N, C-alpha and C positions, 0 to 999 in steps of 0.2 A: 635779472631774476636768477637765483641760485637753485636750479632744479634738483641738484643732488641734496642740498640742505632741506628742501621741501619734502623730498622722499624720506629722509631720515626722520623728520618731524612726524610724518604720517605713520611711519613704522612704529615710532614710540607710542603714539596714541593707540594704534591697533593692539600693541602688546599690553598696554595699561588697561584698556576697556575690554579686552578679550576674556578677562577673568570674571567679569560680572554677568549675571543672568539679567536679560533686559526686562522680562515680565513673566508672570505666571497668571494664567486666566483661570477663573473659577466660573463655571457655567452650570447652574443647578439643573437637575432633571426637571422637566416640565410635564405635569400631568395635563392631559387634554381635559378641558372643562369649559369655563366661560371664555368666550373669544370676543374681541372687538370687531365691529363691522369693518369691512375692507377700507373704507375711506378714513375712519378714525385710526385704524391700525397703521396705515401708511403715514399719517401725520405723527403718530407717536413712536413709530419705529419698531413696533412689536404687535403681534396679534394677541398676546397673553397679558391680561391686566396685572397678573402677579409679577410680571417682569418689568413693568413700566416704572422707571425711575427718573422723574423729571429733574432737571438741574435747578429749577426754581419753581415756586408755587405759581399756579395759574389762577 
């Protein structure tokens, strides 16, 4: 195994990907209002019905 070559390859990748932003999050402000009951909120991953975005229809 050529460790020097491996390090050169890692350095090339770091230089290439270092220019890109990985992600930008958008989190809307949430008004307190209707809330899910605790059990349903835990199952859905949010207490706010307005923030619930299922991946598929149930």
